C-alpha positions in Angstrom: 33.0 16.0 0.8 35.2 13.6 3.3 34.8 9.9 2.5 31.5 8.1 1.5 29.2 7.5 4.8 29.9 4.3 6.5 26.9 1.6 7.0 28.0 0.4 10.3 26.2 -2.2 12.0 25.8 -2.9 15.7 29.2 -4.8 17.6 29.5 -8.1 17.3 31.8 -11.1 17.7 31.7 -12.5 14.3 35.4 -13.8 13.3 34.7 -13.0 9.4 34.1 -9.2 10.5 37.2 -9.3 12.7 39.1 -10.5 9.6 37.6 -8.1 7.1 38.6 -5.2 10.0 42.2 -6.6 10.0 42.9 -7.6 6.8 40.4 -6.0 3.4 41.3 -2.6 2.9 37.3 -1.2 1.7 37.1 1.4 -0.5 36.3 5.0 0.3 36.4 3.7 3.9 37.0 5.4 7.3 38.6 2.2 8.6 38.8 4.1 12.3 35.0 3.5 12.5 35.8 -0.3 12.7 38.5 0.3 15.2 36.3 2.2 17.4 33.8 -0.7 18.1 32.2 -0.7 14.9 31.1 -3.7 13.4 31.7 -4.3 9.7 28.1 -5.2 7.9 28.6 -8.3 5.7 26.6 -8.8 2.9 26.4 -12.6 2.0 23.2 -13.2 -0.3 20.7 -11.1 -2.7 17.5 -11.9 -4.1 15.3 -9.8 -6.2 15.6 -6.3 -4.7 16.7 -7.3 -1.2 19.9 -8.3 0.3 20.9 -10.3 3.7 23.8 -9.9 5.9 25.5 -12.5 7.9 23.2 -12.5 10.9 20.1 -13.1 8.7 18.8 -9.8 9.0 17.4 -8.4 5.6 17.5 -5.0 3.7 16.3 -3.2 0.8 18.7 -2.7 -1.8 17.9 1.0 -2.7 20.9 1.5 -4.4 21.1 -1.5 -6.5 24.7 -2.3 -4.8 26.5 0.7 -6.9 24.3 1.8 -9.4 24.9 -1.7 -10.8 22.3 -4.5 -10.0 19.6 -3.6 -12.7 18.0 -7.2 -12.9 17.8 -7.6 -9.5 19.5 -10.1 -7.2 19.6 -13.9 -7.7 19.2 -14.2 -11.3 20.7 -18.1 -12.0 20.8 -17.7 -15.4 23.3 -14.9 -15.5 25.5 -17.2 -13.2 25.0 -20.2 -15.4 26.0 -17.8 -18.4 29.4 -17.3 -16.6 29.6 -21.0 -15.7 28.6 -22.1 -19.4 31.0 -19.2 -21.2 34.2 -20.3 -18.6 34.1 -23.9 -19.8 34.4 -23.4 -22.7 36.8 -20.3 -23.3 37.8 -18.7 -19.7 39.9 -16.2 -20.9 41.6 -14.4 -24.0 42.6 -10.9 -24.6 41.1 -8.9 -27.7 44.8 -7.4 -28.5 44.4 -8.0 -32.0 42.5 -11.2 -31.5 38.9 -11.5 -31.0 36.0 -14.1 -29.5 32.8 -14.5 -30.4 31.2 -13.1 -27.1 33.1 -9.6 -27.5 32.1 -9.9 -31.0 28.4 -10.3 -30.5 27.9 -8.0 -27.5 30.0 -5.1 -29.4 27.7 -5.5 -31.9 24.8 -5.5 -29.7 25.8 -2.5 -28.0 26.3 -0.6 -31.1 22.5 -1.3 -32.0 21.5 -0.2 -28.9 23.6 3.3 -29.1 22.3 6.4 -30.6 23.6 7.6 -34.2 26.6 6.1 -35.5 28.2 5.1 -32.0 29.0 1.5 -33.7 32.7 0.8 -32.8 32.9 -0.5 -29.1 36.3 -0.4 -27.2 36.0 -2.7 -24.1 37.3 -2.0 -20.3 36.9 -3.2 -16.9 34.9 -0.6 -15.7 33.6 2.9 -15.8 36.8 4.9 -14.8 38.5 3.3 -17.0 36.1 3.8 -19.9 36.6 7.5 -19.2 40.2 7.2 -19.2 40.0 5.8 -22.4 37.5 8.4 -24.0 39.9 10.9 -23.0 42.9 9.2 -24.6 41.1 8.7 -27.8 40.0 12.4 -28.0 43.7 13.5 -27.7 45.1 11.0 -30.1 42.1 11.7 -32.4 42.9 15.1 -32.8 46.7 14.6 -33.0 45.9 12.6 -36.2 43.6 14.8 -37.6 45.7 17.8 -37.4 44.7 19.3 -34.5 47.5 18.3 -32.0 46.6 21.2 -29.4 43.4 20.3 -28.6 43.7 18.1 -25.5 41.7 19.8 -22.4 38.4 18.5 -21.2 35.5 20.5 -19.8 33.4 18.9 -16.8 31.0 19.8 -14.4 31.6 20.9 -11.1 31.0 18.1 -8.5 30.6 15.6 -11.0 32.2 12.2 -10.4 34.2 10.1 -13.8 36.7 8.0 -12.0 39.4 7.4 -10.1 42.4 6.8 -12.7 44.4 10.0 -12.7 43.0 10.8 -16.1 39.4 10.5 -15.3 40.1 12.1 -11.5 41.4 15.2 -13.4 37.8 15.5 -15.3 36.2 14.7 -12.0 34.7 18.0 -10.3 34.9 17.1 -6.5 37.9 19.0 -5.0 38.3 16.7 -1.8 38.8 13.6 -3.9 41.3 15.0 -5.9 43.9 16.9 -3.7 45.5 13.8 -1.9 46.5 12.8 -5.3 48.1 15.9 -7.3 49.4 16.8 -9.3 46.7 15.1 -11.6 46.8 15.0 -15.6 46.5 18.8 -16.9 44.0 20.0 -19.1 40.4 19.6 -16.7 38.4 23.0 -16.4 35.1 22.8 -14.5 31.8 24.8 -15.7 28.4 24.7 -13.5 26.4 22.2 -13.1 22.2 21.6 -13.7 21.2 21.5 -10.2 18.3 23.7 -10.6 17.1 23.6 -6.8 20.7 25.9 -6.5 20.3 28.0 -9.6 21.5 31.4 -9.5 18.2 33.6 -8.2 17.5 34.9 -11.4 17.0 31.8 -13.0 15.1 29.8 -10.2 11.5 30.1 -11.8 12.9 29.4 -15.3 14.5 25.9 -15.6 14.6 26.4 -19.5 16.2 29.7 -18.9 18.7 28.1 -16.3 19.7 25.0 -18.6 20.6 27.6 -21.6 23.0 29.6 -18.9 24.5 26.2 -17.8 25.2 25.1 -21.2 26.4 28.9 -22.5 29.1 28.5 -19.6 30.8 25.9 -21.4 31.0 28.1 -24.8 32.1 30.3 -22.4 35.0 28.0 -21.0 36.1 27.0 -24.5 36.7 30.6 -25.4 38.5 31.6 -22.4 41.0 28.1 -22.8 41.0 28.7 -26.9 39.1 26.6 -28.9 42.2 25.3 -30.5 42.9 23.5 -27.0 39.8 21.9 -25.8 39.4 18.4 -27.0 36.0 17.0 -25.3 33.5 18.1 -22.8 32.3 15.2 -20.6 29.1 15.1 -18.9 26.4 12.4 -17.3 23.0 12.9 -18.8 21.9 13.1 -14.9 24.9 13.6 -13.1 25.2 11.6 -10.1 27.4 13.4 -7.5 25.2 16.4 -5.5 21.9 14.2 -5.8 21.2 13.3 -9.4 20.8 16.6 -11.3 18.7 16.3 -14.6 19.1 17.9 -18.0 17.1 21.2 -18.1 15.2 21.4 -21.0 17.0 22.4 -23.9 20.4 22.1 -22.1 21.9 18.8 -24.0 20.8 20.3 -27.4 22.5 23.2 -26.5 25.7 21.6 -25.6 26.0 19.4 -28.6 25.6 22.9 -30.7 28.4 24.1 -28.8 30.6 21.3 -29.4 29.8 21.2 -33.0 30.4 25.2 -33.1 34.0 24.8 -31.6 35.1 21.1 -33.0 34.9 19.6 -29.7 33.9 15.9 -28.4 30.8 15.4 -26.5 31.5 12.6 -24.3 28.5 11.3 -22.4 29.7 9.5 -19.6 26.9 6.7 -18.8 28.9 4.7 -16.3 25.3 5.3 -14.1 22.4 6.1 -16.4 22.8 3.4 -19.3 21.2 0.2 -19.0 17.7 0.9 -17.9 18.4 3.5 -14.9 16.6 6.2 -16.8 14.2 3.6 -19.1 16.5 3.1 -21.9 19.8 1.3 -22.7 21.2 4.7 -23.1 19.9 7.7 -21.4 21.0 9.9 -24.3 18.2 8.1 -26.2 15.7 9.2 -24.2 17.0 13.1 -24.5 17.0 12.6 -27.9 20.7 13.9 -28.5 23.7 12.1 -30.1 26.9 12.4 -28.6 30.4 11.7 -29.8 31.1 9.0 -27.6 29.4 6.9 -24.6 31.2 5.5 -21.6 29.1 2.9 -19.7 29.7 0.0 -17.5 28.0 -0.9 -13.9 24.1 -2.4 -15.6 25.5 -3.7 -18.5 26.1 -7.0 -16.6 24.0 -6.2 -13.7 26.8 -6.6 -11.6 27.1 -10.3 -12.2 30.8 -9.7 -13.8 32.8 -6.6 -14.3 32.7 -4.8 -17.5 32.8 -1.3 -19.3 33.4 0.1 -22.5 33.8 3.0 -24.7 31.5 3.6 -27.5 33.0 6.0 -30.4 31.4 7.3 -33.4 32.4 5.7 -36.6 34.4 9.4 -37.4 36.4 8.7 -34.5 37.5 5.6 -35.8 38.0 6.7 -39.3 41.8 7.4 -38.7 42.5 3.9 -37.4 41.8 2.2 -40.6 44.5 3.4 -42.5 48.2 2.4 -42.7 50.3 1.9 -39.2 47.8 3.9 -37.2 47.1 2.1 -33.7 45.3 3.2 -30.6 48.1 2.3 -28.1 45.6 1.5 -25.4 44.1 -1.3 -23.8 43.5 -3.5 -20.7 43.9 -6.9 -20.1 40.5 -7.6 -18.9 38.8 -5.5 -21.4 36.0 -7.7 -23.4 36.8 -10.6 -20.8 34.6 -13.5 -22.4 32.8 -14.6 -19.4 31.6 -10.9 -18.8 30.7 -10.4 -22.4 28.7 -13.8 -21.9 27.1 -12.6 -18.7 26.1 -9.1 -20.3 24.4 -10.7 -23.3 22.6 -13.0 -21.4 21.4 -10.1 -19.0 20.4 -7.4 -21.7 18.5 -10.8 -22.9 16.4 -10.3 -19.5 16.1 -6.6 -20.4 14.4 -7.3 -23.5 12.5 -10.5 -22.1 10.9 -8.9 -19.0 10.5 -5.1 -20.5 12.8 -3.8 -17.8 13.3 -0.4 -19.8 9.7 0.0 -20.0 8.6 -1.2 -16.6 10.8 2.1 -15.7 8.9 4.2 -18.1 6.0 2.8 -16.5 6.3 3.2 -13.3 9.0 6.5 -12.8 5.8 8.7 -12.6 4.6 6.7 -9.4 8.2 6.5 -7.9 8.5 10.5 -8.1 5.0 10.8 -6.9 5.8 8.6 -4.0 8.9 10.2 -3.2 7.7 13.7 -3.1 5.2 12.8 -0.3 8.5 13.6 1.8 8.2 17.0 0.8 5.9 17.4 3.8 9.1 17.3 6.0 10.6 20.1 7.2 14.1 18.5 6.3 13.4 18.0 2.7 14.1 20.6 0.5 13.9 18.9 -2.9 13.2 15.9 -4.8 14.9 15.5 -7.9 15.8 12.7 -10.3 14.3 10.9 -13.6 13.8 7.1 -14.0 14.9 4.9 -10.8 17.5 7.5 -10.1 16.3 10.1 -7.3 18.2 12.6 -4.9 16.7 13.8 -2.0 18.4 16.8 -0.4 18.1 17.6 3.1 18.5 21.3 4.4 18.0 23.3 7.5 15.5 25.8 6.1 13.1 24.9 3.2 12.3 28.6 2.6 15.4 29.8 2.6 17.2 26.8 1.4 19.8 27.1 3.6 21.8 24.0 3.9 24.2 22.4 6.7 27.6 23.6 7.7 30.4 20.9 7.3 30.2 19.9 11.5 26.3 19.7 11.3 26.6 17.7 7.9 29.1 14.9 9.6 26.9 14.5 12.5 23.8 14.3 10.5 24.9 12.0 7.8 27.8 10.0 9.5 26.2 10.2 12.8 23.3 9.6 12.3 21.4 9.0 8.7 23.8 6.3 7.3 23.7 3.9 10.4 19.6 4.5 10.9 18.5 4.2 7.2 20.8 0.9 7.1 19.5 -0.2 10.9 15.8 0.4 9.7 16.3 -2.3 6.6 17.3 0.0 3.8 20.6 0.3 2.1 20.9 3.3 0.3 23.3 6.4 -0.2 23.5 9.3 2.5 26.0 11.6 1.1 27.5 15.0 0.9 29.4 15.5 -2.4 27.8 19.0 -2.9 24.9 19.4 -0.3 23.6 16.8 1.6 21.2 14.4 0.0 19.9 10.8 0.1 20.3 9.1 -3.1 18.0 6.0 -4.5 18.7 3.6 -7.4 16.9 0.8 -6.8 16.7 -2.6 -9.2 14.7 -2.0 -12.3 12.4 -5.2 -11.6 10.3 -2.9 -8.5 7.1 -1.5 -8.3 4.5 0.5 -6.0 4.8 -1.8 -3.1 8.7 -1.7 -3.1 8.4 2.4 -3.4 6.1 2.5 -0.6 8.3 0.7 1.4 11.5 3.1 0.7 9.1 5.9 1.2 7.9 4.8 4.5 11.5 3.8 6.0 12.5 7.0 4.9 10.0 9.0 6.4 10.7 7.2 9.7 14.4 8.0 9.7 14.3 11.6 8.4 11.6 12.7 11.1 14.2 11.5 13.6 16.5 13.1 12.5 14.9 16.5 12.2 13.9 15.8 15.7 17.6 15.7 17.2 19.4 18.3 15.1 
């Protein structure tokens, strides 16, 4: 992996694009692209599942912005909820104080969460939520007589955020090397990419899942159970191209965590709020973690907000004496963001967005699986409205592309070609080359067909020029 693929449009003379090139430091961006004649794409409008650039061209938003805009673009009632709250109380911290918007949202999230996960700690986003969960795990064990438990086990290629602690949990070496040394204690185990499973497990998904889960137990034993505080995992892993949990995998991880007194943390920054068809994916998979981290779709992107949701057991030590969790963020539980989240969740319930995903996920999968007839498509995998399409050189041997070929395929052709053909999505190589899709939850078969047709044309052309 180098950087996130660029979505570069044709060169232009737009003064706004020039200002962006000269002054805006874009995230995960190779800025040399724009000094070599590339034109910064500027998105100015969104409506439903579509976005428009400053030249008036329309694109299908196949990534919900960044796994965020669940309810679709242009929801005026969410903007109105923000304005109404800002007029009443624009800001106040939740540092020893509270305000109605944060209180009501915390209660609502606790209601949606599995088991006794009913203590909600607000953050600005997902990386901060992951950072918060690790800090809580370490302090909890210190307060309960196990001060040596501080390490975290996570999975290869998994992305958990950019703060120093969250980056230590992240399993993408190229994303970490520039910022080392990081926070000590991050330990990596295999992920659940069944397509790349060891040869002996490629015909038995359940056996593969148990093998992968048992690598967590093995890592705990190797590190020493008295040193491991938590296991962090996404219910469906994002980086690498959407790895769903094999049958029995999450249940076995839960057993392992209980056996070794290790906290199970579900990082649902992407998979929560309808992406897998429930407010929390762990509800659909029927396993209760000790902590959930979430963000993104909580507000459908209309205002920044994240949260760590912890079990009552983890909050218990903080009920007594002078104990306090000495951690927080200025913008955590922001009144405007919390009000937007409440209005967004109202839309979820009123329009049945979770049920729409459940009703249509099979059709989405079947439509994307039509692409398997292309020689470049090796695997189509995912769940809900969250899919990855892995690209290969040889479907029989599953041979992938080398670094130079991947660079030429993804950044040299696919990113721009997909965008130019009207589809905003992600062509990525954190792991093996994939195209990722996470469209707004409001769409159905006509939009599935549109996505498939654009992908078919672009991927066919990609194969012809390799």
